[in-house]
C-alpha positions in Angstrom: -4.7 -129.3 -39.4 -4.9 -129.0 -35.7 -3.8 -132.3 -33.8 -6.0 -131.3 -30.9 -9.4 -129.6 -31.3 -9.5 -126.3 -29.1 -12.6 -124.2 -27.9 -13.7 -121.0 -29.4 -11.7 -117.9 -28.0 -14.9 -116.5 -27.1 -16.0 -119.3 -24.9 -16.0 -118.5 -21.3 -18.1 -121.4 -19.6 -16.4 -122.3 -16.5 -16.9 -126.1 -15.5 -14.6 -126.1 -12.5 -15.7 -124.4 -9.4 -12.4 -122.4 -8.0 -12.5 -121.1 -4.9 -11.6 -117.6 -4.2 -9.9 -115.9 -1.1 -10.1 -118.5 1.8 -11.0 -117.7 5.5 -7.6 -117.5 6.6 -6.5 -115.3 3.9 -9.5 -113.1 4.8 -8.6 -113.0 8.5 -4.8 -112.1 7.4 -5.9 -109.3 5.4 -8.1 -107.9 8.1 -5.4 -108.1 10.6 -3.0 -106.4 8.1 -5.5 -103.6 7.8 -5.8 -103.2 11.4 -2.0 -103.2 11.9 -1.6 -100.5 9.1 -4.0 -98.3 10.9 -2.3 -98.8 14.4 1.2 -98.1 12.7 -0.2 -94.9 11.2 -2.1 -93.8 14.3 1.3 -94.2 16.3 3.3 -92.1 13.8 4.9 -95.1 12.4 4.3 -94.5 8.8 7.3 -96.9 8.0 5.8 -99.7 9.5 2.5 -99.1 8.0 4.0 -99.0 4.6 5.7 -102.4 5.3 2.5 -103.9 6.3 0.8 -102.4 3.1 3.4 -104.2 1.0 2.5 -107.4 2.7 -1.2 -107.0 2.3 -0.6 -106.2 -1.5 1.3 -109.3 -2.0 -1.4 -111.4 -0.1 -4.3 -109.8 -2.0 -2.6 -110.3 -5.4 -0.2 -113.2 -5.4 1.5 -114.1 -8.5 1.5 -118.0 -8.5 3.7 -119.3 -11.5 3.0 -122.7 -12.9 5.3 -123.6 -15.4 4.0 -126.3 -18.0 6.9 -128.4 -19.3 7.7 -131.6 -21.4 9.0 -132.8 -24.6 8.0 -131.6 -27.9 4.5 -132.4 -29.4 3.2 -133.8 -25.9 0.2 -131.6 -25.5 1.4 -128.6 -23.4 -0.4 -126.1 -25.4 -3.4 -128.2 -25.6 -3.6 -128.6 -21.9 -3.2 -124.9 -21.3 -6.0 -124.0 -23.8 -8.2 -127.0 -22.1 -7.7 -125.6 -18.7 -8.6 -122.0 -19.5 -11.3 -122.9 -22.1 -9.8 -120.4 -24.7 -7.5 -120.8 -27.7 -4.6 -119.1 -26.2 -1.6 -121.0 -27.0 -1.3 -122.2 -30.8 -1.6 -125.9 -31.7 -0.7 -127.4 -35.0 0.8 -130.5 -36.3 3.5 -128.6 -38.2 4.5 -126.0 -35.8 5.8 -126.1 -32.2 5.9 -123.5 -29.6 9.3 -121.7 -29.6 9.0 -118.9 -26.9 7.4 -119.1 -23.6 3.7 -118.1 -23.3 2.5 -116.7 -20.0 -1.2 -116.3 -19.3 -2.5 -114.5 -16.2 -5.7 -112.8 -15.1 -7.0 -109.6 -16.7 -10.2 -108.0 -16.7 -10.3 -108.1 -20.5 -8.6 -110.2 -23.0 -5.3 -108.8 -24.0 -2.0 -110.0 -25.6 1.3 -108.7 -26.0 4.5 -109.6 -27.8 7.7 -109.5 -25.3 10.5 -108.0 -28.0 14.2 -107.5 -27.0 15.2 -104.1 -29.1 18.1 -104.4 -31.6 21.5 -103.0 -30.9 21.3 -99.0 -30.6 23.2 -98.8 -34.1 20.8 -101.4 -35.8 17.7 -100.0 -34.3 14.9 -99.4 -36.7 12.0 -97.0 -36.1 8.9 -98.4 -34.5 6.5 -99.8 -36.9 3.6 -97.5 -37.7 0.6 -98.3 -35.6 2.2 -100.5 -33.0 1.5 -99.8 -29.4 4.2 -100.7 -27.0 5.4 -100.1 -23.6 8.8 -100.9 -22.2 9.7 -102.9 -18.8 12.8 -103.8 -17.4 13.4 -107.5 -17.2 16.9 -108.9 -16.0 18.4 -105.3 -16.7 17.4 -105.6 -20.3 14.7 -103.4 -21.7 11.8 -105.5 -23.3 9.4 -104.0 -25.3 5.6 -105.1 -24.9 4.1 -104.8 -28.3 0.2 -105.2 -28.1 -0.8 -107.8 -30.7 -4.2 -109.2 -31.7 -5.5 -112.3 -29.9 -5.4 -114.2 -33.1 -1.9 -113.4 -33.9 -0.4 -115.2 -31.1 0.6 -117.9 -32.9 2.5 -115.5 -35.4 4.9 -114.6 -32.5 5.1 -117.9 -30.4 5.9 -120.4 -32.7 8.8 -121.3 -34.9 7.2 -119.3 -37.7 7.7 -116.1 -35.9 11.1 -115.8 -37.6 9.4 -116.0 -41.0 6.3 -113.7 -40.1 8.6 -111.0 -38.1 12.4 -111.5 -39.1 13.2 -108.1 -37.8 11.9 -108.9 -34.2 13.6 -110.6 -31.5 10.6 -112.2 -29.5 11.4 -113.6 -26.2 7.7 -114.4 -25.2 4.3 -113.7 -25.3 2.1 -112.5 -22.2 -1.9 -112.7 -22.4 -4.3 -111.5 -20.0 -7.6 -113.3 -19.8 -10.7 -113.0 -17.6 -11.1 -116.6 -16.0 -12.1 -117.8 -12.8 -9.0 -120.3 -12.6 -6.7 -117.4 -12.9 -8.5 -114.9 -10.3 -6.7 -116.7 -7.3 -3.2 -115.4 -8.9 -2.4 -118.5 -10.9 -0.2 -117.9 -13.9 0.3 -120.5 -16.5 3.6 -120.5 -18.4 3.7 -122.7 -21.6 7.2 -123.6 -22.3 8.8 -124.8 -25.6 9.6 -128.6 -25.8 12.8 -129.2 -24.0 14.0 -131.4 -26.7 16.6 -133.1 -24.4 18.2 -132.4 -21.0 21.0 -129.9 -22.6 18.8 -128.3 -25.3 18.6 -124.7 -25.5 15.1 -125.1 -24.8 15.6 -127.2 -21.8 17.8 -124.4 -20.6 14.7 -121.8 -20.9 12.5 -124.2 -19.1 14.9 -124.8 -16.3 15.5 -121.1 -15.9 11.5 -120.6 -15.5 11.4 -123.4 -13.1 14.1 -121.9 -10.8 11.4 -118.9 -10.0 8.1 -121.0 -10.3 5.9 -122.1 -7.5 4.9 -125.2 -9.2 5.5 -127.2 -12.2 3.1 -129.6 -14.5 5.5 -132.2 -16.3 3.7 -133.7 -19.5 4.4 -136.7 -21.3 1.6 -138.4 -23.6 0.4 -141.7 -23.4 2.1 -143.0 -26.3 5.1 -144.4 -24.5 6.6 -144.6 -21.1 9.1 -142.2 -19.7 12.4 -142.0 -21.7 15.8 -141.6 -20.2 16.0 -138.0 -21.2 12.6 -137.2 -19.5 13.6 -138.8 -16.3 16.8 -136.7 -16.5 15.0 -133.6 -16.9 12.5 -134.4 -14.4 15.1 -134.9 -11.7 16.6 -131.3 -12.4 13.0 -130.2 -12.4 12.1 -131.6 -8.9 15.6 -130.1 -7.5 14.7 -126.6 -8.8 10.9 -126.4 -8.1 9.0 -127.1 -4.8 5.9 -128.8 -6.4 5.8 -131.2 -9.3 2.8 -132.7 -10.8 3.1 -135.2 -13.7 0.5 -135.5 -16.3 0.0 -138.1 -18.9 -2.0 -136.6 -21.9 -4.0 -138.0 -24.9 -5.4 -140.5 -22.8 -8.6 -140.6 -25.2 -6.1 -141.4 -28.4 -4.0 -144.4 -27.0 -6.3 -147.2 -25.6 -3.4 -148.8 -23.7 -2.6 -145.7 -21.6 -3.3 -147.3 -18.4 -0.6 -149.8 -19.0 2.0 -146.9 -19.9 0.4 -145.2 -16.7 1.4 -148.2 -14.5 4.8 -148.6 -16.0 5.7 -144.8 -15.5 4.6 -145.1 -11.8 6.9 -147.6 -11.5 9.7 -145.6 -13.0 8.9 -142.7 -10.5 8.9 -145.3 -7.7 12.4 -146.7 -8.3 13.8 -143.3 -8.7 12.4 -142.5 -5.3 9.9 -139.9 -6.3 6.5 -139.7 -4.5 4.6 -137.8 -7.5 1.0 -138.1 -8.6 0.6 -139.0 -12.3 -2.7 -137.4 -13.5 -4.2 -138.8 -16.9 -5.8 -136.3 -18.9 -7.7 -135.7 -22.3 -8.0 -132.1 -23.5 -10.4 -133.5 -26.1 -12.9 -134.7 -23.5 -12.4 -131.5 -21.5 -13.2 -129.5 -24.5 -16.3 -131.3 -25.2 -17.5 -131.4 -21.6 -17.2 -127.4 -21.7 -19.4 -127.5 -24.7 -21.8 -129.6 -23.3 -21.6 -128.3 -19.7 -21.4 -132.1 -18.8 -19.7 -132.4 -15.2 -19.6 -136.2 -15.7 -17.5 -136.0 -18.8 -15.2 -133.2 -17.3 -14.6 -135.4 -14.5 -13.6 -138.6 -17.1 -11.3 -136.0 -18.5 -9.2 -135.9 -15.6 -9.0 -132.0 -15.4 -11.1 -131.9 -12.2 -8.0 -133.5 -10.3 -5.8 -131.4 -12.1 -7.3 -128.2 -11.2 -7.9 -129.5 -7.6 -4.0 -130.2 -7.4 -3.1 -126.6 -8.9 -5.6 -125.1 -6.5 -4.2 -127.0 -3.4 -0.5 -127.4 -4.2 0.0 -124.0 -6.1 -2.2 -121.6 -5.3 -3.0 -122.9 -1.7 0.8 -123.3 -0.8 1.4 -119.9 -2.1 -1.4 -118.5 0.2 0.0 -120.4 3.1 3.4 -118.8 2.5 2.2 -115.3 2.2 -0.2 -115.8 5.1 3.1 -117.0 7.0 5.0 -113.9 6.1 1.9 -111.7 7.1 2.0 -113.2 10.5 5.7 -112.8 11.1 5.5 -109.1 9.7 2.4 -108.3 12.1 4.0 -109.7 14.8 7.2 -107.9 14.4 5.5 -104.4 14.0 3.0 -104.9 16.6 5.9 -105.8 19.3 7.9 -102.8 18.2 4.7 -100.6 18.8 4.0 -102.4 22.1 7.8 -102.0 23.5 7.4 -98.2 23.6 4.4 -98.2 25.6 5.6 -101.0 28.1 8.9 -99.1 28.7 6.9 -95.9 29.6 4.4 -97.9 31.5 7.6 -99.4 33.5 9.1 -96.2 34.3 6.0 -94.7 35.9 5.0 -97.8 37.8 8.6 -98.4 39.2 10.6 -95.5 39.9 13.3 -97.8 41.4 13.9 -99.7 38.1 14.0 -96.3 36.1 17.8 -96.0 36.0 18.2 -99.7 34.8 15.6 -99.4 32.4 16.9 -96.2 31.0 20.4 -97.8 30.6 19.1 -100.9 29.0 17.1 -98.7 26.3 20.2 -96.7 25.9 22.3 -99.9 25.1 19.4 -101.1 22.9 19.6 -97.8 20.8 23.4 -98.1 20.6 22.9 -101.6 19.4 20.4 -100.7 16.7 22.6 -97.9 15.6 25.3 -100.3 14.9 23.1 -102.6 13.1 22.7 -99.9 10.5 26.3 -99.4 9.9 28.5 -101.2 7.1 30.4 -102.9 10.0 27.6 -104.7 11.2 28.0 -108.4 10.9 25.2 -109.0 8.6 26.8 -106.2 6.3 30.1 -107.7 6.3 28.6 -111.3 5.7 26.7 -109.7 2.9 29.5 -108.0 1.1 32.2 -110.7 1.8 29.6 -113.3 0.6 28.8 -111.7 -2.6 32.5 -111.4 -3.5 33.3 -115.0 -2.6 30.3 -116.1 -4.6 31.1 -114.0 -7.6 34.6 -115.4 -7.8 33.3 -118.9 -7.2 30.4 -118.6 -10.0 32.9 -117.4 -12.4 35.4 -119.7 -11.6 33.0 -122.7 -12.0 31.9 -121.5 -15.4 35.8 -121.1 -16.6 36.3 -124.7 -15.4 33.4 -126.0 -17.3 34.6 -124.2 -20.4 38.0 -125.6 -20.2 36.9 -129.1 -19.9 34.3 -128.6 -22.8 37.2 -127.1 -25.0 39.5 -130.1 -24.2 36.5 -132.7 -25.2 35.9 -130.2 -28.4 39.7 -130.3 -29.4 39.5 -134.3 -29.3 36.5 -134.6 -31.0 37.9 -132.1 -34.0 41.1 -134.0 -34.0 39.3 -137.4 -34.6 37.4 -136.3 -37.5 36.9 -134.0 -40.6 34.8 -131.0 -39.4 33.5 -130.3 -42.8 31.9 -133.8 -42.6 30.8 -133.8 -39.0 30.2 -130.2 -38.1 26.4 -130.7 -38.7 26.3 -133.0 -35.8 29.0 -131.4 -33.9 27.3 -127.9 -33.7 24.0 -128.8 -31.9 26.1 -131.1 -29.4 28.1 -127.9 -28.7 25.0 -125.8 -28.5 23.4 -128.4 -26.0 26.4 -129.0 -24.0 26.9 -125.3 -23.4 23.3 -124.9 -22.4 23.6 -127.8 -20.0 26.9 -126.1 -18.4 25.0 -122.7 -18.4 22.0 -124.4 -16.6 24.4 -126.1 -14.2 26.3 -122.8 -13.2 23.0 -121.1 -12.9 21.7 -123.5 -10.5 25.0 -123.0 -8.4 24.5 -119.4 -8.4 20.9 -119.7 -7.2 21.7 -122.3 -4.4 24.5 -120.3 -3.3 22.4 -117.1 -3.3 19.9 -118.6 -1.1 22.4 -120.1 1.2 23.9 -116.5 1.7 20.7 -114.9 2.2 20.1 -117.5 5.2 23.6 -116.5 6.6 22.8 -112.9 6.5 19.4 -113.4 8.2 21.0 -115.5 11.0 23.3 -112.8 11.7 20.6 -110.0 11.6 18.0 -111.9 13.8 17.6 -109.6 16.6 13.9 -109.4 17.4 12.7 -113.0 16.6 13.4 -113.3 12.9 12.6 -111.8 9.9 11.2 -113.3 6.6 13.1 -112.3 3.5 11.2 -111.3 0.3 11.8 -113.5 -2.6 15.1 -113.2 -4.7 15.0 -111.8 -8.1 17.2 -114.4 -9.9 17.2 -113.9 -13.7 16.6 -116.6 -16.2 19.5 -118.9 -17.2 18.0 -118.9 -20.8 18.2 -115.3 -21.3 21.8 -115.5 -21.0 22.1 -117.7 -24.0 19.5 -115.9 -26.0 21.4 -112.6 -25.7 25.0 -114.0 -26.8 23.8 -113.3 -30.5 26.3 -115.7 -31.8 26.3 -119.2 -33.3 28.7 -121.9 -33.6 28.2 -122.1 -37.2 31.1 -122.1 -39.6 32.0 -122.4 -43.2 34.9 -124.5 -44.1 37.4 -124.0 -47.0 36.9 -127.4 -48.6 39.0 -128.7 -51.5 37.0 -129.1 -54.6 37.4 -131.7 -57.2 38.8 -129.0 -59.5 41.2 -127.6 -56.8 42.4 -131.2 -56.3 43.1 -131.9 -59.8 45.1 -128.3 -60.1 47.2 -129.5 -57.1 48.0 -132.6 -58.4 48.9 -131.1 -61.7 51.0 -128.5 -60.1 52.8 -131.3 -58.3 53.1 -133.3 -61.6 54.3 -130.3 -63.7 57.1 -129.5 -61.1 58.1 -133.1 -61.3 58.1 -133.3 -65.0 59.7 -129.8 -65.6 62.4 -130.8 -63.1 63.2 -134.2 -64.4 63.2 -133.2 -68.2 65.4 -130.2 -67.7 67.7 -132.7 -66.0 67.5 -135.2 -68.5 68.1 -132.4 -71.2 71.1 -131.5 -69.2 72.4 -134.9 -69.0 71.2 -135.7 -72.6 69.8 -139.4 -71.3 67.8 -141.0 -73.9 64.3 -141.9 -72.9 64.3 -139.7 -69.9 61.0 -138.1 -70.8 59.0 -141.3 -69.9 60.9 -141.6 -66.8 60.2 -138.0 -66.0 56.4 -138.5 -66.5 56.4 -141.3 -64.1 58.3 -139.6 -61.5 55.9 -136.4 -62.0 53.0 -138.3 -61.5 54.6 -140.0 -58.1 55.2 -136.3 -57.0 51.8 -135.0 -57.9 50.2 -137.6 -55.8 52.5 -136.6 -52.7 51.6 -133.3 -53.4 47.9 -133.9 -53.6 48.2 -136.0 -50.1 50.0 -133.1 -48.8 47.5 -130.5 -49.7 44.5 -132.7 -48.2 46.6 -133.0 -45.0 47.2 -129.3 -44.9 43.6 -128.2 -45.8 42.3 -130.9 -43.1 44.6 -129.2 -40.5 43.2 -125.6 -41.7 39.5 -126.8 -41.1 40.4 -128.3 -37.5 41.8 -125.0 -36.8 39.0 -123.2 -38.3 36.5 -125.3 -36.3 38.8 -124.9 -32.8 38.7 -121.1 -33.7 34.8 -121.1 -34.0 34.4 -123.0 -30.8 36.6 -120.8 -28.7 34.7 -117.7 -30.3 31.3 -119.4 -29.4 32.5 -120.2 -25.8 34.1 -116.9 -25.3 31.0 -115.2 -26.4 28.7 -117.2 -23.9 31.3 -116.8 -21.1 31.1 -113.0 -21.6 27.3 -113.2 -21.4 27.0 -115.7 -18.5 29.6 -113.9 -16.6 27.7 -110.6 -17.0 24.5 -112.1 -16.0 25.9 -113.9 -12.8 27.5 -110.7 -11.8 24.0 -108.6 -12.6 22.2 -111.1 -10.6 24.5 -111.3 -7.7 24.5 -107.3 -7.5 20.7 -107.4 -7.6 20.7 -110.1 -4.8 23.1 -107.7 -2.7 20.9 -104.7 -3.2 17.8 -106.7 -2.3 19.4 -108.0 0.8 21.0 -104.6 1.8 17.9 -102.6 1.1 15.8 -105.2 3.1 18.0 -105.6 6.2 18.8 -101.7 6.3 15.1 -100.8 6.5 14.4 -103.3 9.3 17.6 -101.8 11.1 16.2 -98.3 10.5 12.7 -99.5 11.8 14.3 -101.0 14.9 16.4 -98.0 15.6 13.5 -95.7 15.4 11.7 -98.1 17.7 14.3 -98.2 20.4 14.7 -94.4 19.8 11.1 -93.7 20.4 11.0 -96.1 23.3 13.9 -94.3 24.9 12.3 -91.1 24.6 9.1 -92.2 25.9 10.6 -93.5 29.0 12.6 -90.1 29.5 9.5 -88.4 29.2 7.9 -90.7 31.6 10.5 -90.0 34.1 9.9 -86.7 34.3 6.1 -86.6 34.2 4.3 -84.8 37.3 2.9 -86.9 39.8 -0.6 -85.4 39.1 -0.4 -86.1 35.3 0.8 -90.0 35.9 -2.5 -91.6 36.6 -4.0 -90.0 33.5 -1.0 -91.1 31.1 -1.2 -94.7 32.9 -4.8 -95.0 31.9 -4.1 -93.7 28.4 -1.3 -96.4 28.1 -3.2 -99.1 29.4 -6.0 -98.5 26.9 -3.3 -98.3 24.1 -1.9 -101.5 25.5 -5.2 -103.3 25.6 -5.9 -102.3 21.6 -2.3 -103.6 20.7 -2.6 -106.6 23.0 -5.9 -107.5 21.3 -4.4 -107.1 17.9 -1.5 -109.2 18.9 -3.8 -112.0 19.9 -5.5 -111.9 16.7 -1.9 -112.3 14.9 -1.1 -115.1 17.3 -4.3 -116.9 16.3 -3.6 -116.2 12.6 -0.1 -117.8 13.1 -1.5 -121.0 14.7 -4.0 -121.5 11.9 -1.1 -121.1 9.3 0.9 -123.8 11.2 -2.0 -126.1 11.5 -2.9 -125.6 7.6 1.0 -126.4 6.8 1.0 -129.3 8.9 -2.3 -130.8 7.3 -0.7 -129.7 3.9 2.4 -132.0 4.7 
């Protein structure tokens, strides 16, 4: 039944040689360890905690690689072949319906990510189920432990039949594979089904927080217009995109299609590689431990690309962050000793230096206050951005409603709704994604403005913003655009005509009887039929108007529900962004204030040092400065190595 064979889930042979922690990362880790020890030795536990967090990110990075593409292009087979494990379900008759995330773990485990129902509808937890809760985008998601063989029951379209009472949002898998040890996290997404589909919304939402993307299209045909449009958005939202052509073993003319696709990318101005692969050959190569066959499958090039572009670039980013953070911490530690040394060496400069330190302390104190320029910029920027994002979505909904009204007035909703409803859902999805992209772009711009205003000591590196997934907004709406129209049945049409005919016959028969006109009965029947036909026509017009009004009402109800959820999510994201920026820079301001305060205290103490103790203190200070200077040299060389690696990568 499977369209692509998959390896045994217990198979663990690794054909690819994936490097672990490289020399630059090792050097950065050692420097960070020295920095933590130095900070703690000098009583600066705050700086030590800061470097510890950087070290944890460097040691355990999460490098998210999202696998995207249309339905039935071989995404799940590709993930299975990469990992040599039957992780993602592969079948001719079913398709992946929710994202499946695969990360490294010491043992093989699987979890279903389930959103709980509304409190009033929440049933008890099923007996025997193991779950733990975690907060994702301010929504509590339950992690239900599931058997490895049940992944398909939760990740595919059949999940609604197998588990109708569960709102499954995704599947999380842990697997012990060398490819995943470096922090690589693979995300198998549902087929996008077109640029504006709800699945495309989920894929684009995942792309916005991804480190790299793998765009799949099989060798059966060249890129479609829809695929090129989706690829354009993917490139805008993700820093590294790799195109992969699958099923080369199934289509003999794949080289011709490959050349055509390369021409499409060249005309669009995209300098992207296209890697042809065969999951079938990859699986067979693993079974045979055949490196030559593995090379023919194309997966050697793909693994190298993931290692260099995804894992390598993420490592460089963390190494750069480590360099900047270390430099900032070491310079703050050095400043205190240098101030004390200057006071002892140059008594004449004592007054000027103390005045400068006092001014620096006042500036750092001001940096902590709400009136600081970075704080004002942050608060005003979030308020302005909230208004702009909400206005943008309202404007999109207004334009959509105009289009919907025009389409409804030009047709009978009872006949066209089966086509109109998917179009409406897709169009709303597209508008949600566009609004979400505006939110992420403007949030990044705001963080840059705040950083510019805060930059006092040579610059800081801001931690990544935690922007939610646009697809979750639609998933949480809980309302559809479906509607049942009150159509006029054949019986009702006959009754309507009969009522009109009867009224006409009755009126004219009574009138004829009153006037005693001979033959009036036949005339009355004819007139009654005419009036009945007119009554039927009027009733049809009335019911058509009623159906159109029903359709418009349902459209407005649907867009109101979506607007309510999207607006809430946008505000939640912006509040989260505001808290992250505020907490980050408040901590940096507190560190600077403590550093300037310590430097001022050391300088004042040095000014009062007895002449006999100064020589001893100078020797101690020189020893500490020598240690810190040596550490700073290591940090500087680390930064030079990182810049060289980035230049080589470009």
